[in-house]
N, C-alpha and C positions, 0 to 999 in steps of 0.2 A: 674638423673646424672647431673653433673656440666656443665654449659653451659657457656663457656668462650665467652666474648663480644668483638667484633672487635671495637676498638677505633680509627681506621685509622692508626695504627702503622703497622709494618711489619708482626705481628702475633697477634691473639686475646689475650686479657688479662683475667685473673681471677679476676672479680670485687671484690670479697671478700678479696682476698689477697691484692689488691690495697688499700681497705678500712682499712684493719689491719695495713698496712704500714703507713697510715695517722694517725691512732689512736696512734701507737707507736711514731711517730714523734711529735705529740702534747704532749704526756706524757714526752718526752725529754725536751721540752720547759718548761713545768711546773717543772720538776725536776731541771732544771738549774736555773729557777727563785727562787725556794725555797732553793736552795743550798746557796744563798746569806744569808739566815737567820739561817743557821745551826751552826753558831758561831765556824766555823772551825772544827766542830765535825760531822763526817758523820753520827754517830748514831742518831743526832738530826734532820736528814733530814726527812721531812714529807713524800714525795714520795720516799721512801728509796732505792728502787731497779730500779729506772728509768734508771740507767746506763746500765742494761741488754737489753735495747732496741737495743743497737749497735749489741749485739750478735744475736738478733732476726732479725735484718736487714741482717746480714751476712747469716743467714740460708734462709731467703727469697731470697736473691741474688743467692745463689747456686741453689735453686729450679727453679727460674724463668730463669736463664741462661740455665740450662739443658733443661727445657721445651721449651725455645725459640730457641735454636741453635743445640741441639743434632742431629736433622734430617736434617740439612741444609749444612753440610760440603761437601756433594758432589757437590754443586753448589756455595759454598761460600769459598773465600780464606781467609787466615789469615789477609790479609790487609783489606778485607771487614769487617770482625769481629771487628777488632781494631777501624776501622772508625766508625762502628755503636756504640761502646761503648764510644769512645771519644765524638762523637756528642751527645750521651744521657747524659753524665755526666759533661763534661768539661765547657760548657757555664756557668752554675751556679757556678762552682768553681771560675771562673773569677769574677762573680758578688759578691761572698761572700768575696773574697780578697779585692775587690774594696770598698765594704761597710765597711769592717773591717778597712781599711786605713783611710777613712773619719771619721769614728767614733773615731778611735784612735787619729787623729789629733786634735779633739775638746775636748778630754777627759783629765781631770786632776784629780789625787787622791793621795794625800799624804798618805791617810789611807791605801792604798794598796802597800805602799813603792815605788811609782814611780811618776814621774812627766812627762807626755808625752811631755810637752813643751821643755824638755831638750833633746829630740831625734832629731837629724838633719833631716830636710825634705828629703835630699838625701838618707839617710839610711832608712827612712820610705818608700819611693817610691821603693827602691831596694827590701826591704822585700815584698811589695806589688806585684812587677813584678815576683819575685820568687814564690810567692803564686799563681800566675796565672798558673804556670807550675806544681804545686803540688809537687815540689822538696822540701824535708824537709830542714830546717835550723838548725844550731847548735847554741851553746851558744853566739858566737860572734855576731849573728844577732837576739838574743832573746830579742827584745826590750821591751817586756812587763815584762820579768823576772819571767814567770810562767812555764818555762821549757817546752814550747810547740814547736813542730816541725813546727807549723804554727801559730805564735804568733798573727796574725791579725784575725784569724778565727779557733779557736781551733778544732772544730769537723772535719775540713778537714783531720785530721790524719786518720780517718776511711776510707776516700776516697782513700788515700794513699795505705792502705791495700786492698781496694776494687780493685784497678788496679792491684795489685800484684795477687789477686785471679783470675781476668780475664785473665791475662797473663799465670798464671799456667794452667788455664782450657784450653786455646787455645793450649798451647804447649804440655802439659802432660795429665792432668786429663780426658779430653775427649777421649783419646785413651785407658783408663784403662777399664777392664772388671768390671762387677758388683761385682765379687768376690774380685778383688783387691781393688776396691773402699770401700767395706765392711771392709777389713782388715785395710786399711788406716783410715777409720772412727773410728774403735775400737781403734787403736793406739792413734789417736788424742784425743779420749774421755778419754784415760788413762792419757795423759798429762794434760788435762783439770781437771780431778778429783784430780790428784796429786797436781796441783797448788793450787786449791781451799781448799784442806785439810791441806796443809802445809804453805801457805802464811801467814805471820803475821797479815795481815789485814782481812783475811778470806772473801775475795770477789774478784770480777773480774774487778775491777776498774784499769785502766791504759792502756798504750800502745801509748801514745801521744808524748813521748820523744825519740829523735833520738840519744842523747848522752849516755843514760844510757842502757847498755846491758840488765838489768832486765826488763826495760820498753819495750824494743824491743821484748824480750821473751813474755811478756804478750800480746803484740799486735799480734804476730803470733800464740799464743795459743788461743786468742780470735777468730782469723780468721779460724784456721784449721778445728776444728770439725764442727761448724755451716755450713761453706761453702760446705765441702765434704758431710756432712749429707743432706744438701739441694739437692745437685746433686743426691745422691742415693735415696732420697725420691721421687724425680720426676721420676726417672727411674723405680723403682721396686715396689713401694707401690700402690696398687690398691685403687682408690677412692671410697668412699661410700657416698650416699647422706644423708645429715642430714638437717632436717627442722629448719628454723631460724638460719642458721649457722653463719651469720654475727653478730647479737646481742649476741649470746652465746659466740663466740670466742673473740669478742671485749671485753665484760665484763670480761671474763677469763683472757685475756691479761692484762687488766688494773689493775685487782686485783693482779696479779703476780708482776707487776711493782711497785705497790703502797704498797706492803707488808712491814710492819716495819722490822727493823733489827731483825734477828733470833738469838736466844741464849743469853747467858750472856757474860759479858766483858772478862772473862778469858778463855772462850771456843769459840774462833772465828771460829773454824772448823765448828760449827753448822750453821753459816751463809753461810760458804763455801759450805756446803752440800746442803743448799737450793738453791744457785746459780747453783750448779751442776745439781740439779733436774730439774730446769728450763731449762737450756741450753741443757742437754742430752736427756730429755724426754718430758717435757711439751710443750716447743716451737715447736718441731717437731709435737707433737699431735695437736697443734693449727693450724699449716700449713695444715696438712693433713685434719682436719675437714673443714677448710676454703676452701681449694681447691676443696672438694667434695660437697660443697653447692651451692644453687642457691640464687639469690637475687630476692625477689619478690616485684613487684611494681615499678612504675617509680620514686617515691620519694626516695626510698631506692637505686635504681641504680644511681640516680644522686648524692646521698650522698657518696656512695662508690667511684664514679668517682671522685668527688671533693676531697675527702680525699686522693685518690691515686694521683691525679694531684699535690696537694699541698704538699705532704709528703716530697719529695726530696728538693724542693725549701725552705720550712720552716726549714728543718734540716740544710742546708748548709748557710742560711742567718740569723738565729735567733741569733747566739752567739755574734756578735758585739753589739747588744742591751743588751744582758746579761752582757757583760763587763761593760757597762756604768751603768746599773742598780746596779750591784754588787759594783761598786766603789761609787756609790751615797749612797747606804745603809750602806757601811762601814764607812761613815762619821757620821752616827747616832748610835742609840742604837740597830739596827738590829732586832727590834721587828716587827714581821709580822703584829701585829695589827696596827701599825703605818703606815705601808706601803701597806697595802692590795689593795687599790685602784690603786696605782702606779704599783704594781705587776700585776694586772688585765689589766691595760693599756699597760704594757710591753708585755704581752701575745697577746693582740689584735693587737698591733703594729707589733709584729713578724708575725702574720697571714697576716696582710695587706702588709707588705713589701714583703713577699713571693708571695702573689697573684699577686701584681703589677709587680714584676720583672718576674714572670712566664708568665703573660698575655702579657706583652708588650716587653719582651726580649727573654725569654727562648723558648717559643713555636714558634714564628715566625723565630727566628734565627735557631733553629734546623730544621724547615721546609726547610728553605733556604739551609742549609748545606746538608740535605738529597737529595734535588734536585740537588744540585751542584756536590756532590761527590759519591752519592749512586745510584740514579735512572738510570742515563746513563750507569753505570757500570753493573747494574744487569738486565737491560731491554733487 
């Protein structure tokens, strides 16, 4: 049976799920690097379904939140819960916005239709400070012009929805019976399937714009089913041991995210059906298999721990480097053959930045925050 490992946090972790989160985060970095070479056509993307990693993260989040907190509400207040989540998530949000501001200040690319030198420093600092809070910005502060609610660090949009999920869990979802959660999950699955079979792009891409109601709808659709399904999965599904669970589930996940575009040009619903299959069935299967497995050997345990530790830092800090890489590639012919070495260096740089900020800021700062705000309250 699965043996969660205590990593010094408030409750033991499932090492395989940590490792899978790291695998998905690294696939996101590769997806975004290769996106610069897609010539504006998503069908040309090499790791075509890397965007689905976000939906996988939402599923993992629901599972982990339910596992970690469902049995603690008798001795934990709402304030304690929100403190725990803010301490876990927010320090790296600040780091991501800060790195994004620095990279933006030194970036210039007429090929992308912008000249960052034309943005007043005061406006840049204002966007950075708002980014610290995770409050979305509208068009008046969209200094990059990419229609992002967080123009200095695009992926922060998913953390905005992550906070909505955590608030919903604490105020409403934790009180629901398994039957009500099941009904809610089925309804959310229906919205997901309808979107994917009727959307003109035939995929689950979107959610990062605050000004467009359709984009907001995509964001909430992407959040609803995976998060609720994760809660339900942790509550009711009995785990079964599977040998070599981590390599099996990691390879399965990578294959799903790397899958080429499905179907033909005029039948986009076929790709939508593939996305639905992943989100509604295959991702929950991967989480179930991963949660029920053991990690054998010290090297494998260290690998899973490292991947889990680096997963969130690399996700929330890598995109400022992607902005710069994309702007640089846009000034050339965008041929991956011409840039593969720089693409590799960008990937390595993303890992290094994530590790350094995690090691020297995130971990010690979160430890201090827990001692300052949680230990005394819960002791």
